[in-house]
C-alpha positions as CSV (number, residue, x, y, z in Angstrom):
1,M,-4.1,38.2,18.5
2,S,-5.9,41.3,17.5
3,T,-8.2,41.3,14.4
4,P,-6.6,43.1,11.4
5,V,-8.6,45.7,9.5
6,G,-9.1,46.1,5.8
7,D,-10.0,43.7,3.0
8,P,-9.9,40.1,4.3
9,L,-8.9,38.6,0.9
10,S,-6.0,41.0,0.6
11,R,-4.8,40.3,4.1
12,E,-4.9,36.5,3.4
13,R,-3.1,36.9,0.1
14,S,-0.4,39.0,2.1
15,H,0.0,36.2,4.6
16,L,0.3,33.8,1.7
17,A,3.1,35.8,0.2
18,S,4.9,36.2,3.5
19,S,4.6,32.5,4.2
20,R,6.1,31.7,0.8
21,S,9.0,34.0,1.5
22,A,9.5,32.4,4.9
23,L,9.5,28.9,3.4
24,R,12.1,30.3,0.8
25,A,14.3,31.5,3.7
26,M,14.0,28.3,5.5
27,R,15.2,26.5,2.4
28,E,18.1,29.0,1.9
29,D,19.2,28.5,5.5
30,V,19.4,24.7,4.9
31,E,21.2,25.2,1.6
32,A,23.7,27.6,3.2
33,L,24.7,25.0,6.0
34,D,28.5,24.5,6.2
35,I,29.3,20.9,7.4
36,R,33.0,20.9,6.8
37,D,33.9,21.3,10.5
38,V,31.1,19.3,12.1
39,T,31.8,15.8,10.6
40,A,34.3,13.4,11.9
41,N,35.0,11.5,8.7
42,W,33.8,11.2,5.1
43,V,31.1,8.7,6.1
44,N,29.5,11.1,8.5
45,A,29.9,13.8,5.9
46,E,28.0,11.8,3.3
47,V,25.1,10.9,5.6
48,L,24.8,14.5,6.8
49,A,24.9,15.8,3.2
50,R,22.2,13.3,2.1
51,Q,20.0,14.5,5.1
52,I,20.4,18.0,4.2
53,E,19.7,17.3,0.5
54,E,16.4,15.5,1.5
55,R,15.5,18.4,3.8
56,V,15.9,20.9,0.9
57,K,13.7,18.8,-1.2
58,A,11.1,18.6,1.5
59,L,11.1,22.4,1.7
60,A,10.3,23.0,-1.8
61,D,7.5,25.4,-2.6
62,L,5.2,23.8,-5.3
63,S,3.9,26.9,-7.1
64,D,0.5,25.4,-8.1
65,T,-0.1,23.7,-4.8
66,P,-1.7,25.9,-2.0
67,L,0.7,26.4,0.9
68,F,-2.2,26.6,3.3
69,F,-5.8,25.8,2.7
70,G,-7.5,26.6,6.0
71,R,-7.4,28.9,9.2
72,L,-8.5,28.1,12.7
73,D,-9.4,30.9,15.1
74,Y,-9.4,29.4,18.7
75,L,-11.6,30.8,21.4
76,H,-8.7,30.2,23.7
77,T,-5.0,29.5,23.4
78,P,-4.7,25.7,23.1
79,G,-2.9,24.1,26.1
80,A,-2.6,27.3,28.0
81,E,-4.4,29.0,30.9
82,Q,-6.5,31.8,29.5
83,A,-6.9,35.2,31.1
84,E,-10.5,36.3,31.2
85,G,-11.6,38.1,28.1
86,A,-8.3,37.2,26.2
87,D,-8.5,36.1,22.6
88,G,-7.3,32.7,21.4
89,E,-4.7,32.1,18.8
90,R,-5.0,31.9,15.0
91,F,-3.5,29.1,13.0
92,Y,-3.0,28.7,9.2
93,I,-3.3,25.0,8.4
94,G,-1.2,23.7,5.5
95,R,0.8,20.8,4.0
96,R,3.9,21.6,6.0
97,H,5.3,23.7,8.9
98,V,6.5,27.2,8.0
99,H,8.1,29.6,10.5
100,D,9.3,33.2,10.3
101,A,12.7,34.5,11.2
102,D,11.9,34.5,14.9
103,G,10.7,30.9,14.9
104,D,7.0,31.8,15.2
105,P,4.7,29.7,13.1
106,M,3.2,31.1,10.0
107,V,1.7,27.8,8.8
108,I,1.0,24.8,10.9
109,D,1.4,21.2,9.6
110,W,-2.0,19.6,9.0
111,R,-0.8,16.5,11.1
112,A,0.0,18.7,14.3
113,P,-2.5,18.2,17.1
114,V,-3.6,21.9,17.0
115,S,-4.7,21.3,13.4
116,Q,-7.0,18.4,14.2
117,P,-10.1,20.6,14.8
118,F,-10.0,21.7,11.2
119,Y,-11.2,18.2,10.3
120,R,-13.2,17.3,13.5
121,A,-14.9,20.6,14.7
122,S,-18.6,20.9,14.0
123,K,-21.5,23.0,15.3
124,K,-22.5,20.2,17.8
125,D,-18.8,20.1,19.0
126,P,-16.8,23.1,18.0
127,L,-13.7,22.0,19.9
128,D,-13.1,25.6,21.1
129,I,-13.0,26.9,17.5
130,A,-14.6,30.3,17.0
131,L,-14.1,30.3,13.3
132,R,-13.0,27.9,10.6
133,R,-11.9,29.5,7.3
134,R,-11.4,27.6,4.1
135,F,-9.5,29.0,1.2
136,G,-10.2,28.6,-2.6
137,Y,-7.3,28.6,-5.1
138,T,-6.9,28.9,-8.8
139,G,-3.6,27.4,-9.6
140,G,-1.4,28.6,-6.8
141,D,-3.4,32.0,-6.4
142,L,-5.6,32.4,-3.4
143,T,-9.0,33.6,-4.9
144,A,-11.7,33.0,-2.4
145,Y,-12.4,32.2,1.2
146,E,-15.3,30.8,3.2
147,D,-16.1,31.1,6.9
148,E,-17.9,28.9,9.4
149,H,-18.6,30.5,12.8
150,L,-18.7,27.3,14.8
151,S,-19.3,28.9,18.2
152,D,-22.2,31.2,17.0
153,P,-25.5,29.4,17.8
154,A,-27.3,31.8,15.5
155,E,-25.5,30.6,12.4
156,A,-27.0,27.4,10.9
157,A,-24.8,24.5,9.8
158,R,-24.3,24.4,6.2
159,T,-22.4,22.5,3.5
160,S,-19.1,24.1,2.5
161,T,-19.1,25.3,-1.2
162,L,-15.4,25.5,-1.3
163,L,-15.1,21.9,0.1
164,Q,-17.6,20.6,-2.5
165,Q,-15.7,22.4,-5.3
166,E,-12.3,21.0,-4.2
167,I,-13.8,17.5,-4.0
168,E,-15.3,17.8,-7.5
169,R,-12.5,19.8,-9.1
170,P,-11.5,18.1,-12.4
171,R,-8.0,16.4,-12.5
172,V,-5.4,16.0,-15.1
173,G,-2.4,13.9,-14.3
174,P,-1.6,11.8,-11.2
175,M,-3.6,11.4,-8.0
176,R,-3.4,14.4,-5.7
177,D,-3.6,14.7,-2.0
178,I,-7.0,15.2,-0.1
179,V,-5.3,17.1,2.7
180,A,-7.8,20.0,2.3
181,T,-10.9,17.8,2.2
182,I,-10.3,15.1,4.8
183,Q,-13.6,14.2,6.5
184,P,-14.0,13.4,10.2
185,E,-14.4,9.7,9.7
186,Q,-11.4,9.7,7.5
187,D,-9.3,11.8,9.9
188,E,-10.0,9.3,12.6
189,I,-8.4,6.6,10.5
190,V,-5.4,8.9,9.4
191,R,-4.5,9.7,13.0
192,S,-4.9,6.1,14.4
193,G,-1.7,5.0,16.3
194,L,1.4,3.4,14.9
195,S,1.1,0.3,17.1
196,G,-2.2,-0.9,15.7
197,T,-3.2,-2.3,12.2
198,V,-6.1,-0.8,10.6
199,C,-8.2,-2.3,7.7
200,V,-10.3,0.0,5.7
201,Q,-13.2,-1.5,3.7
202,G,-14.2,1.3,1.3
203,G,-16.4,1.3,-1.8
204,P,-15.5,3.3,-4.9
205,G,-14.9,7.0,-4.4
206,T,-14.8,6.8,-0.5
207,G,-11.2,7.9,-0.5
208,K,-9.7,4.8,1.0
209,T,-6.4,5.0,-1.0
210,A,-6.0,8.7,-0.1
211,V,-6.7,7.9,3.6
212,G,-4.0,5.2,3.6
213,L,-1.4,7.5,2.1
214,H,-2.3,10.3,4.4
215,R,-2.0,7.8,7.3
216,V,1.6,7.1,6.3
217,A,2.3,10.8,6.2
218,Y,0.7,11.2,9.6
219,L,2.7,8.4,11.1
220,L,6.0,9.8,9.7
221,Y,5.2,13.1,11.3
222,A,4.3,11.6,14.7
223,H,6.9,8.8,14.8
224,R,9.6,10.1,12.4
225,E,12.7,8.8,14.2
226,R,11.3,5.3,14.8
227,L,10.1,5.0,11.1
228,A,13.3,6.5,9.8
229,R,15.1,3.4,11.4
230,T,12.5,0.7,10.4
231,G,11.2,2.0,7.1
232,T,7.9,2.4,5.5
233,L,6.4,0.7,2.3
234,V,3.3,1.2,0.0
235,I,2.3,-1.9,-1.9
236,G,0.1,-1.4,-4.9
237,P,-1.5,-3.8,-7.3
238,N,0.5,-2.9,-10.4
239,R,2.9,-0.3,-11.8
240,S,0.2,1.9,-13.4
241,F,-1.4,2.3,-10.0
242,L,1.9,3.1,-8.2
243,H,2.6,5.7,-10.9
244,Y,-0.8,7.2,-10.4
245,I,-0.3,7.7,-6.6
246,E,3.4,8.4,-6.5
247,Q,3.1,12.3,-6.2
248,V,0.8,12.2,-3.1
249,L,3.5,11.8,-0.4
250,P,6.0,14.1,-2.0
251,A,3.4,16.8,-2.1
252,L,3.0,16.4,1.7
253,G,6.8,16.6,2.1
254,E,7.5,12.9,2.5
255,L,10.2,11.6,0.3
256,T,11.4,8.5,2.0
257,V,8.4,6.0,1.5
258,Q,9.3,3.2,-0.8
259,Q,6.6,1.8,-3.3
260,A,6.4,-1.7,-4.7
261,T,4.0,-4.4,-6.1
262,V,3.7,-7.8,-4.4
263,E,5.6,-9.2,-7.4
264,D,8.5,-6.8,-6.6
265,L,8.6,-8.2,-3.0
266,V,9.0,-11.8,-4.1
267,A,11.1,-11.3,-7.1
268,H,13.6,-14.2,-6.3
269,V,13.3,-15.6,-9.9
270,E,12.4,-14.3,-13.3
271,I,8.7,-14.8,-14.2
272,K,8.4,-16.5,-17.5
273,G,5.2,-18.5,-17.3
274,T,1.6,-18.3,-16.2
275,D,-0.8,-20.6,-14.2
276,D,-4.3,-21.5,-15.1
277,A,-6.9,-20.5,-12.5
278,T,-7.0,-23.9,-10.8
279,A,-3.3,-24.1,-10.3
280,A,-3.0,-20.5,-9.1
281,V,-5.7,-21.0,-6.4
282,V,-4.1,-24.0,-5.1
283,K,-0.6,-22.5,-5.1
284,G,-2.0,-19.4,-3.3
285,D,-3.8,-21.4,-0.6
286,A,-2.3,-21.0,2.9
287,R,-2.0,-24.9,3.1
288,M,1.0,-24.6,0.8
289,A,2.9,-23.1,3.7
290,Q,2.6,-26.4,5.6
291,V,3.6,-28.4,2.5
292,L,6.8,-26.3,2.1
293,R,7.7,-26.6,5.9
294,R,7.3,-30.4,5.7
295,A,9.4,-30.5,2.6
296,L,12.2,-28.3,4.0
297,Y,12.5,-30.1,7.4
298,A,12.5,-33.4,5.7
299,H,16.1,-32.7,4.8
300,V,17.0,-32.9,8.5
301,T,18.3,-36.5,9.3
302,L,18.7,-37.6,13.0
303,P,22.3,-38.8,13.5
304,T,23.2,-42.5,13.9
305,E,26.9,-42.1,14.1
306,P,29.1,-40.2,16.7
307,V,31.4,-37.2,15.9
308,M,35.1,-37.5,16.6
309,V,36.9,-34.3,17.1
310,V,40.8,-34.4,17.0
311,R,42.7,-31.6,18.7
312,G,46.4,-32.2,19.0
313,S,46.9,-35.6,20.7
314,R,43.5,-35.6,22.2
315,R,40.3,-37.1,20.7
316,W,36.8,-36.0,21.8
317,R,33.8,-38.1,21.0
318,V,30.3,-36.8,20.9
319,A,27.9,-39.9,20.9
320,A,25.1,-40.3,18.5
321,Y,22.4,-40.0,21.2
322,E,23.9,-36.7,22.3
323,L,23.8,-35.4,18.8
324,E,20.2,-36.6,18.5
325,D,19.4,-34.6,21.7
326,I,20.9,-31.5,20.3
327,V,19.0,-31.9,16.9
328,R,15.7,-32.5,18.6
329,Q,16.2,-29.4,20.9
330,L,16.8,-27.3,17.8
331,L,13.7,-28.7,16.1
332,D,11.6,-28.1,19.2
333,R,12.7,-24.5,19.4
334,D,10.9,-23.9,16.0
335,I,13.5,-21.3,14.9
336,R,14.4,-20.7,11.3
337,Y,16.0,-23.6,9.4
338,G,19.0,-21.5,8.6
339,A,19.4,-20.2,12.0
340,A,19.2,-23.8,13.6
341,R,21.8,-24.9,11.0
342,E,24.1,-22.1,12.1
343,A,23.5,-23.0,15.8
344,L,24.2,-26.7,15.3
345,P,28.1,-26.6,15.1
346,Q,28.2,-24.4,18.1
347,R,26.0,-26.9,20.0
348,I,28.2,-29.7,19.1
349,A,31.3,-27.6,19.9
350,H,29.8,-26.9,23.4
351,A,29.4,-30.7,24.0
352,V,33.1,-31.0,23.2
353,L,34.0,-28.1,25.6
354,V,32.0,-29.8,28.5
355,Q,34.2,-32.8,28.1
356,M,37.4,-30.7,28.0
357,E,36.4,-29.0,31.2
358,R,35.7,-32.3,33.0
359,S,39.2,-33.5,32.0
360,G,40.7,-30.5,33.6
361,E,41.2,-28.1,30.6
362,A,40.0,-24.5,30.6
363,P,38.8,-23.8,27.0
364,D,37.6,-20.3,26.1
365,D,35.2,-19.0,23.4
366,R,38.0,-19.2,20.8
367,V,38.4,-22.8,21.4
368,Q,34.7,-23.4,21.0
369,D,34.7,-21.4,17.6
370,A,37.7,-23.5,16.5
371,V,35.9,-26.8,17.3
372,A,32.8,-25.6,15.5
373,R,34.9,-25.0,12.4
374,N,36.5,-28.6,12.7
375,S,36.2,-30.7,9.5
376,A,34.5,-33.5,11.4
377,V,31.9,-31.2,12.9
378,K,31.3,-29.5,9.4
379,A,30.8,-32.9,7.9
380,A,28.3,-33.9,10.5
381,V,26.4,-30.6,10.1
382,K,26.2,-31.1,6.4
383,A,24.9,-34.7,6.8
384,I,22.4,-33.8,9.6
385,W,21.2,-30.4,8.6
386,P,22.2,-29.8,5.0
387,A,21.9,-26.2,3.4
388,V,18.8,-25.9,1.2
389,D,18.2,-23.5,-1.7
390,P,14.5,-22.3,-1.5
391,A,14.1,-22.1,-5.3
392,K,15.4,-25.6,-5.7
393,L,13.1,-26.8,-2.9
394,V,10.0,-25.4,-4.8
395,L,11.3,-26.6,-8.1
396,R,11.4,-30.2,-6.8
397,L,7.9,-29.9,-5.2
398,L,6.5,-28.8,-8.6
399,S,8.5,-31.3,-10.6
400,D,8.7,-34.5,-8.6
401,A,5.2,-36.1,-8.1
402,D,6.5,-38.5,-5.4
403,F,8.2,-35.7,-3.5
404,L,5.1,-33.6,-3.6
405,A,2.8,-36.6,-2.6
406,E,5.1,-37.3,0.4
407,H,4.9,-33.8,1.9
408,A,1.3,-32.9,0.7
409,E,-0.3,-36.0,2.1
410,G,-3.3,-35.1,4.2
411,I,-3.0,-31.5,3.0
412,L,-3.7,-31.5,-0.6
413,D,-5.9,-34.1,-2.3
414,E,-4.8,-35.9,-5.5
415,D,-6.5,-33.4,-7.9
416,E,-4.9,-30.5,-6.2
417,Q,-1.5,-32.1,-6.4
418,K,-2.0,-32.8,-10.2
419,A,-3.1,-29.2,-10.7
420,I,0.2,-27.8,-9.5
421,L,2.6,-30.3,-10.9
422,W,4.4,-29.2,-14.0
423,A,3.6,-31.3,-17.1
424,K,7.2,-31.0,-18.2
425,P,9.7,-30.7,-15.3
426,A,12.3,-28.0,-15.5
427,R,16.0,-29.0,-15.5
428,S,17.1,-26.1,-13.4
429,V,16.0,-22.9,-11.5
430,K,17.1,-20.6,-14.4
431,S,15.4,-22.6,-17.1
432,A,12.1,-23.0,-15.2
433,K,9.1,-21.1,-16.5
434,W,8.1,-19.8,-13.1
435,A,4.7,-18.2,-12.6
436,T,3.8,-15.4,-10.2
437,A,2.4,-17.8,-7.6
438,D,5.7,-19.9,-7.7
439,A,7.7,-16.8,-6.7
440,V,5.4,-16.4,-3.6
441,L,6.2,-19.9,-2.7
442,I,9.9,-19.4,-3.0
443,D,9.4,-16.3,-0.8
444,E,7.7,-18.5,1.8
445,A,10.5,-21.1,1.6
446,T,13.1,-18.3,1.9
447,D,11.5,-17.1,5.1
448,L,11.4,-20.5,6.6
449,I,15.2,-20.7,6.1
450,Q,16.1,-17.1,7.0
451,R,13.9,-14.4,8.6
452,T,12.5,-11.7,6.3
453,H,13.4,-8.1,7.2
454,S,10.4,-6.4,8.9
455,L,9.5,-2.7,8.3
456,G,7.9,-0.3,10.7
457,H,4.7,0.2,8.6
458,V,3.3,-1.2,5.4
459,V,0.3,0.1,3.4
460,L,-1.4,-2.6,1.4
461,D,-3.8,-1.3,-1.3
462,E,-6.3,-3.1,-3.4
463,A,-5.8,-5.9,-0.8
464,Q,-8.9,-7.8,-1.7
465,D,-7.2,-9.5,-4.7
466,L,-4.3,-11.1,-2.8
467,S,-4.2,-14.8,-2.2
468,P,-3.6,-16.3,1.3
469,M,0.0,-16.9,0.4
470,Q,0.4,-13.3,-0.8
471,Y,-1.0,-12.0,2.4
472,R,1.7,-14.1,4.2
473,A,4.4,-12.6,2.1
474,V,3.2,-9.1,2.9
475,G,2.8,-10.0,6.6
476,R,6.5,-11.1,6.8
477,R,7.4,-7.5,5.9
478,C,5.7,-6.0,8.9
479,T,5.8,-8.8,11.6
480,T,7.4,-6.2,14.1
481,G,5.5,-3.3,12.7
482,S,1.9,-2.3,11.8
483,A,-0.1,-2.2,8.6
484,T,-2.9,-0.2,6.8
485,V,-4.9,-2.6,4.7
486,L,-7.1,-0.9,2.1
487,G,-9.6,-2.5,-0.2
488,D,-13.2,-3.3,-1.3
489,L,-14.5,-6.9,-1.2
490,A,-16.9,-6.0,-4.1
491,Q,-13.9,-5.2,-6.4
492,G,-12.1,-8.6,-5.9
493,T,-11.4,-9.8,-9.4
494,T,-9.0,-12.7,-8.9
495,P,-10.2,-16.3,-8.6
496,W,-8.5,-16.4,-5.2
497,A,-10.1,-13.0,-4.0
498,T,-10.5,-12.9,-0.3
499,R,-14.1,-13.7,1.0
500,G,-13.8,-11.6,4.2
501,W,-11.4,-9.2,5.9
502,Q,-11.0,-11.3,9.1
503,E,-9.8,-14.3,7.0
504,A,-7.3,-12.0,5.1
505,L,-6.1,-10.4,8.3
506,T,-5.4,-13.8,9.8
507,H,-3.2,-14.7,6.9
508,L,-1.5,-11.3,7.2
509,G,-0.7,-12.1,10.8
510,K,-2.8,-9.1,12.1
511,Q,-5.8,-10.9,13.5
512,D,-6.4,-8.0,16.0
513,A,-6.6,-5.3,13.3
514,L,-9.4,-2.7,13.6
515,V,-11.7,-3.0,10.6
516,E,-13.3,0.4,9.6
517,E,-15.9,0.8,6.7
518,L,-16.1,4.0,4.7
519,T,-19.5,4.3,3.0
520,A,-19.6,8.1,2.1
521,G,-18.8,8.5,-1.6
522,F,-16.8,11.8,-2.4
523,R,-15.7,11.1,-5.8
524,V,-18.3,9.1,-7.7
525,P,-21.5,10.9,-8.7
526,T,-24.8,9.9,-7.3
527,D,-26.3,8.5,-10.5
528,V,-23.2,6.6,-11.3
529,I,-22.8,4.8,-8.0
530,T,-26.5,4.1,-7.8
531,Y,-26.4,2.4,-11.2
532,A,-23.1,0.4,-10.4
533,S,-24.6,-0.6,-7.0
534,R,-27.3,-2.7,-8.8
535,L,-24.5,-5.3,-9.0
536,L,-23.7,-5.4,-5.3
537,P,-26.4,-8.1,-4.4
538,H,-24.8,-10.4,-7.0
539,I,-21.2,-9.8,-6.1
540,A,-21.0,-8.8,-2.4
541,P,-24.4,-9.1,-0.8
542,G,-23.2,-8.3,2.7
543,L,-21.7,-4.9,1.9
544,T,-23.3,-1.6,2.5
545,P,-23.8,0.4,-0.8
546,V,-21.7,3.7,-1.1
547,V,-23.9,6.7,-0.7
548,S,-22.6,9.8,-2.7
549,I,-22.5,13.0,-0.8
550,R,-21.9,14.9,-4.0
551,E,-24.2,17.8,-4.5
552,N,-23.6,17.7,-8.3
553,P,-25.3,14.5,-9.5
554,G,-22.9,14.2,-12.5
555,H,-23.5,13.2,-16.0
556,F,-24.8,9.6,-16.6
557,E,-26.0,7.9,-19.8
558,V,-26.6,4.4,-21.1
559,R,-26.4,4.6,-24.9
560,A,-27.1,2.0,-27.5
561,V,-24.5,2.2,-30.4
562,S,-24.0,0.6,-33.7
563,G,-20.2,0.4,-33.7
564,T,-16.8,1.8,-32.7
565,A,-17.4,5.0,-34.5
566,D,-20.2,5.8,-32.0
567,V,-17.8,5.0,-29.2
568,V,-15.2,7.3,-30.5
569,G,-18.0,9.9,-30.8
570,A,-18.8,9.5,-27.1
571,C,-15.1,10.1,-26.3
572,R,-15.1,13.3,-28.4
573,E,-18.1,14.6,-26.3
574,S,-16.4,13.8,-23.0
575,L,-13.2,15.6,-24.2
576,R,-15.3,18.8,-24.7
577,H,-15.3,18.9,-20.8
578,E,-12.5,20.1,-18.6
579,G,-10.3,17.2,-17.2
580,S,-9.4,13.7,-18.0
581,T,-11.4,11.0,-19.9
582,G,-10.9,7.3,-19.7
583,L,-12.2,4.9,-22.3
584,I,-12.5,1.6,-20.6
585,A,-13.1,-1.7,-22.4
586,A,-12.7,-5.4,-22.2
587,D,-9.1,-6.4,-22.8
588,A,-9.9,-8.2,-26.1
589,R,-11.5,-5.0,-27.5
590,I,-8.6,-2.7,-26.9
591,P,-6.8,-3.2,-30.2
592,E,-10.0,-2.4,-32.3
593,L,-10.7,0.7,-30.2
594,A,-7.1,1.8,-30.5
595,R,-7.3,1.5,-34.3
596,A,-10.6,3.5,-34.3
597,L,-9.1,6.3,-32.2
598,A,-6.0,6.5,-34.4
599,D,-8.2,6.7,-37.5
600,A,-10.1,9.5,-35.9
601,G,-6.9,11.4,-35.1
602,I,-7.6,11.4,-31.3
603,P,-4.3,11.0,-29.4
604,Y,-4.5,8.6,-26.4
605,L,-2.3,7.3,-23.5
606,G,-2.0,4.0,-21.9
607,P,-2.7,3.3,-18.1
608,G,0.1,4.8,-16.0
609,E,1.1,7.4,-18.6
610,E,0.5,10.9,-17.3
611,T,-2.2,12.9,-19.0
612,T,-1.5,16.5,-20.2
613,Q,-3.7,19.4,-21.3
614,E,-2.9,18.3,-24.9
615,T,-3.6,14.5,-24.4
616,R,-6.4,13.9,-22.0
617,L,-7.7,10.5,-23.2
618,T,-6.5,7.2,-21.7
619,L,-7.4,3.9,-23.3
620,V,-7.8,1.4,-20.4
621,P,-8.1,-2.3,-20.5
622,A,-10.7,-3.3,-17.9
623,S,-8.1,-5.6,-16.2
624,L,-6.0,-2.4,-15.3
625,A,-8.7,0.0,-14.3
626,K,-8.7,-0.8,-10.6
627,G,-7.7,2.1,-8.4
628,L,-7.7,4.7,-11.4
629,E,-9.9,7.6,-11.7
630,Y,-11.0,9.9,-14.6
631,D,-13.2,12.9,-14.7
632,Y,-15.2,11.3,-17.5
633,V,-15.4,7.8,-18.5
634,V,-16.7,6.0,-21.6
635,L,-17.4,2.4,-20.8
636,D,-17.5,0.2,-23.9
637,E,-19.6,-3.0,-24.0
638,P,-20.3,-4.1,-20.4
639,R,-21.2,-7.5,-21.5
640,A,-17.8,-8.0,-23.1
641,V,-16.2,-7.0,-19.8
642,V,-18.1,-9.7,-18.0
643,D,-17.5,-12.3,-20.6
644,G,-13.8,-11.6,-20.5
645,E,-13.4,-13.2,-17.1
646,P,-13.4,-16.9,-16.3
647,D,-16.7,-16.8,-14.4
648,E,-19.6,-14.6,-14.0
649,R,-19.0,-13.4,-10.5
650,T,-15.5,-12.2,-11.3
651,G,-16.8,-10.7,-14.5
652,L,-19.5,-8.7,-12.7
653,R,-16.9,-7.6,-10.1
654,R,-14.7,-6.4,-13.0
655,L,-17.7,-4.5,-14.4
656,Y,-18.4,-2.9,-11.1
657,V,-14.8,-1.6,-11.0
658,A,-15.0,-0.2,-14.5
659,L,-18.4,1.5,-13.9
660,T,-17.1,3.3,-10.8
661,R,-14.0,5.1,-12.2
662,A,-15.8,8.3,-13.2
663,V,-15.6,11.4,-11.1
664,S,-17.9,13.7,-13.1
665,G,-19.6,11.7,-15.8
666,L,-20.1,8.2,-17.2
667,T,-21.3,7.2,-20.6
668,V,-22.0,3.4,-21.1
669,T,-22.0,2.4,-24.7
670,H,-23.3,-1.0,-26.0
671,A,-24.1,-2.6,-29.3
672,A,-24.7,-6.0,-27.5
673,G,-27.3,-6.4,-24.8
674,L,-26.5,-5.2,-21.3
675,P,-25.9,-7.8,-18.5
676,P,-29.3,-8.7,-16.9
677,Q,-27.9,-7.7,-13.5
678,L,-27.7,-4.1,-14.6
679,A,-31.6,-4.1,-15.4
680,S,-32.4,-5.4,-11.8
681,F,-34.5,-3.5,-9.3
């Protein structure tokens, strides 16, 4: 491809305009498709119409989102024999593929193999790249570019100014994609294969959530047909978090990924109650799976009476010892309780057919099915292998001390059994005041009875806060697929928070997962992460502290105040800057701060509500801050955050989370003394 002449910025703007026109033409072509004569029936027509609708949505041109953000000039044409002296090809790298009327690419999808050097190439290993160009945008307008001549030994390696600006750009609204700023170590995780599970340990600001979401986008690109059949799911810690990240995948053209919390996955009953920490820890312990299995299979009774099947004038007798052999074989196969129960009448019927054949008859499959439906066989199955409702099973375990003791013997001690028994037993499933951990137990029991549907890929974010039983619930959703597990052990703020990733992955059923650690901080300023890292020796002594690669150190201040008026003043100062501001405080202090903001005439939002240019302040309870980011953060009363948790370690972890939500600046305000751990060093 010959090098064009003239103003480079004008040429690039012209290519952007042409690319947008080509994308618009692609969309119009899809919208104009006539499917009336290509569908056999109304069902096919509906399916095809839905596929066309999704394709039209995927081809949407987001006016404020750059269509391409980079350019690669190859020394040689990738994958082709190159004539001596011939130039390589040029590719524009963007969020989706765009081609012209002749089918020639104008923008290459960032996930395509030819795009990979945009993220991986370096002066040491240029990967056949002569030039890498990054583009700067203001809104949707291309306003700047920056070149790296990777194959020129005379040009020194340098930090990209545009890359730093994109990383540090203020944000208003939900989380955005990082497709233009993916770093080599992140790209390696993003492009890891579908067959393997990856666990990413990443401190604040290392981009682990974005990496996980971009991995989903990459897998959908590389394995679209397979994942279209099996499905993909992103699991987050709460609704606020899911709302915060929900626009990332659509911005990359991916519209089919489902989002849920763990509570959504196990919503078999209505949650009306809560557990104390002791009960929740016991209920979340993986040993409860063994208790449930014992309680369930205790319903199976070995037969002591024969089954007599009457067909016409003939009687066929299946002896008790034969029935016992059938039952023991089913138990030994270790198949689901419900599947074994469905197989039992067929096994009994087969024993009858063997007798028929020995007597000279020639029964077929229809006869076997008829025998399996015989009233005597049905009665035997009901007595031997009765149907069990999973919620009623859990209800009995939590209500009946003798039943629990029988099946928890040798597994839970007496104190643990007392901790999970309800003081006032519920009369029915509907009237029971189920807690969140109870729903997970019901989900386990449901899976023991009938296999849970497995997806092709599951992303589990903020995974450090899950209990072993919750890990098992998630693992059931990807037994035949893979997973991306994202979290930070230092941010575990539940009493049952995982102690290590290998233990968590074992409960998830992914013992062989690859564990990667991200330690380069892209979002949290140096002074902020350095201050927050004072807590690491007390909350997660084995972890490597995050090292910020930000050139801008950011604003950081610890300020003694006399009351809420000074906290409101700190918020006013932060709002003078561009971007969003989060006021984070201990949950108990939220009402007082809300009144102070209202009295001062400062509008504010709650977590999960989308910020606008008019309302850029969010009032955030510390318990909901995890996973969220704001350009500026005012953190109120660190000691109150610590004291708001049941124990000091959990409180310090909660404080660590709150301290690391800032992208550009943090102001810590306190009237009471600071926790002594922040004064360490």
